[in-house]
C-alpha positions as CSV (number, residue, x, y, z in Angstrom):
1,M,-108.7,-24.1,-75.2
2,S,-108.5,-20.4,-75.0
3,E,-107.6,-18.4,-78.1
4,L,-104.2,-16.9,-78.4
5,P,-104.1,-13.2,-78.1
6,E,-103.6,-11.2,-81.2
7,I,-99.9,-10.5,-81.8
8,K,-98.9,-7.1,-83.0
9,R,-96.5,-7.7,-85.9
10,P,-93.0,-6.2,-85.4
11,L,-92.2,-3.2,-87.5
12,L,-88.5,-3.6,-87.1
13,R,-87.0,-6.9,-88.2
14,P,-83.2,-7.2,-87.9
15,R,-83.6,-10.8,-89.1
16,R,-84.2,-9.6,-92.6
17,L,-80.4,-9.0,-92.9
18,R,-79.7,-12.6,-92.0
19,T,-81.9,-14.5,-94.4
20,T,-79.3,-15.6,-97.0
21,P,-75.5,-16.3,-96.9
22,A,-75.0,-13.6,-99.6
23,L,-76.8,-11.0,-97.5
24,R,-75.0,-12.0,-94.3
25,R,-71.7,-11.6,-96.1
26,M,-72.7,-8.2,-97.6
27,V,-73.5,-6.6,-94.2
28,A,-70.8,-8.4,-92.1
29,E,-69.1,-5.9,-89.9
30,T,-65.9,-7.9,-89.5
31,S,-63.9,-10.0,-92.0
32,V,-60.9,-12.3,-91.8
33,E,-58.6,-12.1,-94.8
34,P,-55.5,-14.3,-95.5
35,Q,-53.3,-11.2,-95.7
36,Q,-54.2,-10.4,-92.0
37,L,-52.9,-13.7,-90.8
38,V,-49.3,-14.6,-89.7
39,L,-48.2,-18.2,-89.3
40,P,-45.8,-18.9,-86.4
41,V,-43.3,-21.6,-87.5
42,F,-40.8,-23.6,-85.3
43,I,-37.4,-24.6,-86.8
44,R,-35.4,-27.1,-84.9
45,E,-31.7,-27.5,-85.4
46,G,-30.5,-31.0,-86.5
47,L,-33.8,-32.4,-87.8
48,D,-33.9,-34.3,-91.0
49,E,-37.7,-34.3,-91.1
50,P,-40.6,-32.6,-89.3
51,R,-41.2,-33.6,-85.7
52,P,-44.9,-33.5,-84.5
53,I,-45.7,-31.5,-81.3
54,G,-47.9,-33.7,-79.2
55,S,-49.8,-31.0,-77.4
56,M,-50.5,-29.1,-80.7
57,P,-52.0,-31.5,-83.2
58,G,-51.1,-30.6,-86.7
59,V,-48.1,-28.4,-85.7
60,V,-44.5,-29.5,-86.1
61,Q,-41.0,-28.6,-85.4
62,H,-39.6,-28.1,-88.9
63,S,-36.3,-29.1,-90.5
64,R,-34.6,-26.6,-92.8
65,S,-36.2,-28.3,-95.9
66,S,-39.7,-28.7,-94.5
67,L,-39.6,-25.1,-93.4
68,L,-39.2,-24.1,-97.0
69,A,-42.3,-26.1,-98.0
70,A,-44.3,-24.5,-95.3
71,V,-43.4,-20.9,-96.3
72,D,-44.0,-21.7,-100.0
73,E,-47.5,-22.8,-99.0
74,A,-48.0,-19.7,-96.9
75,A,-47.0,-17.5,-99.8
76,E,-49.2,-19.3,-102.2
77,L,-52.2,-18.9,-99.8
78,G,-51.6,-15.2,-99.6
79,L,-50.8,-15.0,-95.9
80,G,-49.4,-11.8,-94.5
81,G,-46.3,-13.3,-93.0
82,V,-44.5,-15.9,-91.0
83,M,-43.0,-15.6,-87.5
84,L,-39.9,-17.7,-87.1
85,F,-38.9,-19.4,-83.8
86,G,-35.6,-21.2,-83.6
87,I,-34.8,-24.3,-81.4
88,P,-31.0,-24.9,-81.0
89,E,-29.3,-28.2,-80.2
90,H,-27.2,-26.5,-77.5
91,K,-28.2,-23.9,-74.9
92,D,-26.2,-21.8,-72.4
93,A,-26.8,-19.2,-69.8
94,E,-26.3,-16.3,-72.2
95,G,-28.3,-17.7,-75.1
96,S,-25.2,-17.6,-77.4
97,G,-27.0,-19.3,-80.2
98,A,-29.4,-16.4,-80.6
99,T,-26.6,-14.2,-82.0
100,D,-24.5,-16.8,-83.8
101,P,-24.7,-16.1,-87.6
102,S,-24.7,-19.8,-88.1
103,G,-27.4,-20.4,-85.5
104,V,-30.6,-22.1,-86.3
105,L,-32.8,-19.0,-86.3
106,N,-30.5,-16.8,-88.3
107,L,-30.0,-19.5,-90.9
108,A,-33.8,-19.9,-91.1
109,I,-34.3,-16.2,-91.7
110,T,-31.9,-16.3,-94.6
111,D,-33.4,-19.4,-96.0
112,V,-37.0,-18.1,-95.9
113,V,-36.1,-14.7,-97.3
114,A,-34.3,-16.4,-100.2
115,E,-37.3,-18.7,-100.8
116,V,-40.3,-16.3,-100.6
117,G,-38.7,-12.9,-101.2
118,D,-41.3,-10.2,-101.1
119,A,-44.3,-12.6,-101.1
120,L,-44.3,-12.8,-97.3
121,T,-43.3,-10.5,-94.4
122,V,-40.5,-12.5,-92.7
123,M,-40.6,-11.9,-88.9
124,S,-38.4,-13.3,-86.2
125,D,-39.0,-13.8,-82.5
126,L,-36.4,-11.7,-80.8
127,C,-36.0,-13.3,-77.4
128,L,-33.6,-15.5,-75.5
129,D,-35.8,-18.1,-73.9
130,E,-35.4,-20.7,-76.6
131,F,-31.6,-20.3,-76.4
132,T,-30.9,-20.2,-72.6
133,D,-30.4,-23.3,-70.5
134,H,-32.5,-21.7,-67.7
135,G,-35.4,-20.9,-70.1
136,H,-35.8,-17.3,-69.1
137,C,-36.2,-14.5,-71.6
138,G,-33.0,-12.8,-70.5
139,V,-29.7,-13.2,-68.8
140,L,-29.6,-13.8,-65.0
141,D,-27.9,-11.9,-62.2
142,A,-26.1,-13.4,-59.3
143,Q,-29.4,-13.9,-57.4
144,G,-30.9,-15.8,-60.4
145,Q,-33.2,-13.0,-61.4
146,V,-33.5,-11.7,-64.9
147,D,-31.2,-8.7,-65.3
148,N,-33.3,-6.2,-67.4
149,D,-30.4,-4.0,-68.6
150,R,-27.9,-6.7,-69.4
151,T,-30.7,-8.4,-71.3
152,L,-31.2,-5.3,-73.4
153,A,-27.7,-5.4,-74.6
154,R,-28.2,-9.0,-75.8
155,Y,-31.5,-8.0,-77.5
156,A,-29.6,-5.3,-79.4
157,E,-27.0,-7.9,-80.6
158,M,-29.8,-10.3,-81.6
159,A,-31.6,-7.6,-83.6
160,L,-28.4,-6.9,-85.5
161,A,-28.0,-10.6,-86.2
162,H,-31.5,-11.0,-87.5
163,A,-31.2,-7.9,-89.7
164,A,-27.9,-9.2,-91.1
165,A,-29.7,-12.4,-92.0
166,G,-32.3,-10.4,-93.9
167,V,-35.3,-10.2,-91.7
168,D,-38.2,-7.8,-92.5
169,M,-39.5,-7.4,-89.0
170,V,-38.2,-8.3,-85.5
171,G,-40.5,-9.2,-82.6
172,P,-39.0,-8.3,-79.3
173,S,-41.1,-10.5,-77.0
174,G,-39.2,-10.7,-73.6
175,M,-41.1,-7.9,-71.9
176,M,-37.9,-6.1,-70.8
177,D,-38.4,-2.4,-70.0
178,G,-36.9,-0.3,-72.8
179,Q,-36.5,-3.2,-75.2
180,V,-38.1,-1.4,-78.2
181,R,-35.9,1.7,-77.8
182,V,-32.7,-0.3,-77.6
183,V,-33.6,-2.5,-80.6
184,R,-34.6,0.6,-82.7
185,E,-31.5,2.4,-81.8
186,A,-29.3,-0.6,-82.6
187,L,-30.9,-1.1,-85.9
188,D,-30.8,2.5,-86.9
189,A,-27.1,2.9,-85.9
190,A,-26.3,-0.1,-88.2
191,E,-28.3,1.5,-91.0
192,H,-31.0,-1.2,-90.8
193,T,-33.6,1.6,-90.8
194,D,-36.1,-0.4,-92.9
195,V,-36.3,-3.3,-90.5
196,S,-39.5,-2.8,-88.6
197,I,-40.5,-3.7,-85.0
198,L,-43.5,-5.8,-84.0
199,A,-43.5,-5.2,-80.2
200,Y,-44.9,-7.8,-77.9
201,S,-46.3,-5.0,-75.8
202,A,-49.0,-6.5,-73.6
203,K,-47.7,-10.1,-73.0
204,Y,-49.3,-11.8,-70.0
205,A,-48.0,-14.5,-67.7
206,S,-50.6,-16.9,-69.0
207,A,-51.4,-20.5,-68.2
208,F,-52.3,-20.8,-71.9
209,F,-48.7,-20.9,-73.0
210,G,-48.3,-24.5,-71.9
211,P,-48.1,-26.2,-75.3
212,F,-45.6,-23.6,-76.5
213,R,-43.2,-24.8,-73.9
214,E,-43.2,-28.2,-75.6
215,A,-43.0,-26.6,-79.0
216,V,-39.7,-24.8,-78.2
217,D,-38.3,-27.4,-75.8
218,S,-38.3,-24.9,-73.0
219,S,-35.9,-25.3,-70.1
220,L,-37.8,-23.0,-67.9
221,Q,-38.1,-23.8,-64.2
222,G,-40.5,-21.5,-62.3
223,D,-42.4,-18.7,-64.1
224,R,-42.0,-15.3,-65.7
225,R,-44.3,-13.3,-63.5
226,T,-41.6,-10.7,-62.6
227,Y,-41.5,-9.5,-66.2
228,Q,-44.6,-10.7,-68.1
229,Q,-47.8,-8.9,-67.2
230,D,-50.3,-9.8,-64.4
231,P,-53.5,-11.2,-66.0
232,A,-55.5,-9.0,-63.7
233,N,-54.3,-5.8,-65.3
234,A,-55.8,-4.2,-68.4
235,R,-54.7,-0.6,-68.0
236,E,-51.1,-1.7,-67.7
237,G,-51.4,-3.4,-71.1
238,V,-52.4,-0.1,-72.6
239,R,-49.6,1.7,-70.8
240,E,-47.0,-0.8,-72.1
241,A,-48.3,-0.4,-75.7
242,L,-48.1,3.4,-75.5
243,L,-44.6,3.2,-74.2
244,D,-43.6,0.9,-77.1
245,V,-45.1,3.3,-79.6
246,A,-43.2,6.2,-78.1
247,E,-40.0,4.1,-78.3
248,G,-40.5,3.3,-82.0
249,A,-42.7,0.3,-82.4
250,D,-44.3,-0.1,-85.8
251,I,-46.9,-2.6,-84.6
252,V,-47.9,-3.4,-81.1
253,M,-49.2,-6.8,-80.0
254,V,-51.4,-8.3,-77.2
255,K,-50.6,-11.9,-76.3
256,P,-52.6,-14.1,-75.6
257,A,-55.7,-13.1,-77.6
258,L,-58.9,-14.9,-76.5
259,A,-58.7,-14.3,-72.8
260,Y,-57.6,-10.7,-73.4
261,L,-60.0,-9.4,-76.1
262,D,-60.8,-6.5,-73.8
263,V,-57.1,-5.5,-73.8
264,V,-57.0,-5.9,-77.6
265,R,-59.9,-3.4,-77.8
266,A,-58.4,-1.0,-75.3
267,V,-55.0,-1.0,-77.1
268,R,-56.7,-0.5,-80.5
269,D,-58.5,2.5,-79.1
270,A,-55.4,4.0,-77.6
271,V,-52.7,3.8,-80.3
272,D,-52.4,5.0,-83.9
273,V,-50.3,2.1,-85.2
274,P,-51.5,-1.4,-86.3
275,V,-52.4,-3.8,-83.5
276,A,-51.6,-7.5,-83.6
277,A,-52.9,-10.3,-81.4
278,Y,-51.4,-13.7,-80.9
279,N,-53.9,-16.7,-80.9
280,I,-51.5,-18.8,-78.8
281,S,-50.8,-22.5,-78.3
282,G,-53.2,-23.2,-75.4
283,E,-56.1,-21.5,-77.3
284,Y,-55.2,-23.6,-80.3
285,A,-54.9,-26.8,-78.3
286,M,-58.3,-26.3,-76.5
287,V,-60.2,-26.1,-79.8
288,E,-58.3,-29.1,-81.3
289,A,-58.9,-31.2,-78.2
290,A,-62.6,-30.4,-78.1
291,A,-63.0,-31.1,-81.8
292,A,-61.1,-34.4,-81.5
293,H,-63.8,-35.5,-79.0
294,G,-66.6,-34.4,-81.4
295,W,-67.8,-31.7,-79.0
296,I,-67.5,-28.8,-81.4
297,D,-67.5,-28.1,-85.1
298,R,-63.8,-27.6,-85.6
299,E,-63.7,-25.5,-88.8
300,A,-66.5,-23.3,-87.7
301,A,-64.8,-22.8,-84.3
302,I,-61.5,-21.8,-86.1
303,L,-63.2,-19.1,-88.1
304,E,-65.3,-17.9,-85.2
305,T,-62.2,-17.6,-83.0
306,L,-60.3,-15.6,-85.6
307,T,-63.3,-13.4,-86.3
308,S,-63.6,-12.6,-82.6
309,I,-60.0,-11.5,-82.5
310,R,-60.5,-9.3,-85.5
311,R,-63.7,-7.9,-84.1
312,A,-62.0,-6.9,-80.9
313,G,-59.7,-4.7,-83.0
314,A,-56.7,-6.7,-84.1
315,D,-55.4,-5.7,-87.5
316,V,-53.1,-8.7,-87.6
317,V,-53.6,-12.1,-86.1
318,L,-50.8,-14.6,-85.4
319,T,-52.3,-18.1,-85.4
320,Y,-51.2,-21.7,-86.0
321,W,-54.4,-22.0,-88.1
322,A,-53.2,-19.3,-90.6
323,A,-52.7,-21.7,-93.5
324,E,-55.8,-23.7,-92.8
325,A,-57.9,-20.6,-92.3
326,A,-56.8,-19.2,-95.6
327,R,-57.9,-22.4,-97.3
328,L,-61.3,-22.3,-95.5
329,L,-61.8,-18.7,-96.6
330,R,-61.1,-19.6,-100.2
331,R,-64.3,-21.8,-100.1
């Protein structure tokens, strides 16, 4: 057997900084902290107890009482906030329940604000899709297309309803042109100047939204490609974010997160306001399904997923794992 050649020892050894858990923590470039996480929560009108969502194991549609338990836990865990989605019993073409002071979402806002006060940032999804019988994010014209400008008027009304209910931050998510300006002007004119705006700026027409449709009992037929962004376009996402900042957005968001980490980074580099990213239902469901089959380490995958979104540049992450991730981080 021939002798092995003499190996010249490396002078530079990056592995030295990986030798112990404490050392790896000390030099970590990216961290995930509970206060950076926002928990999306679904509230369904007429429920007496939580209803599981089949395509999102561990996630439920809440009743009014179970909602309070969920936000109490979120506050105790030190999360940054909760994003509320309402599911009404009755829908119509105009999404009337979205602006009804006694509607499910407006009551939920008031309930949560009263329960957790300043411990959490109370956010609301400002969109009509959960409330319309056609499932689109706006009102339709005579040809069945979403009417951008008529929808803006409804968004302004919805923003005022949420502000009256006590919300801290509204999240206009319908991808209508001019939505942030209209919402900001409506809030300011009504002296709700302290209500902030989390703009869903770069929201893509993604296949990964599938489980969310079940979560909100969506009535949608067809798709939203005429107003949500084309997955092929990254520069357009940056343009949308810059427009929203110019119109008064306090935070801009990229949705989905994992398939669009390049857009998260590009938006982070382009704007001077905080950037959020939404780790959406399909991304959640894929990890849960793989873990259920024993194909991946579930807890490690959760933390790696959230770290990747933070590493891409997101200051805030909306994720259905928010509470669980906070508990894992406590370990």
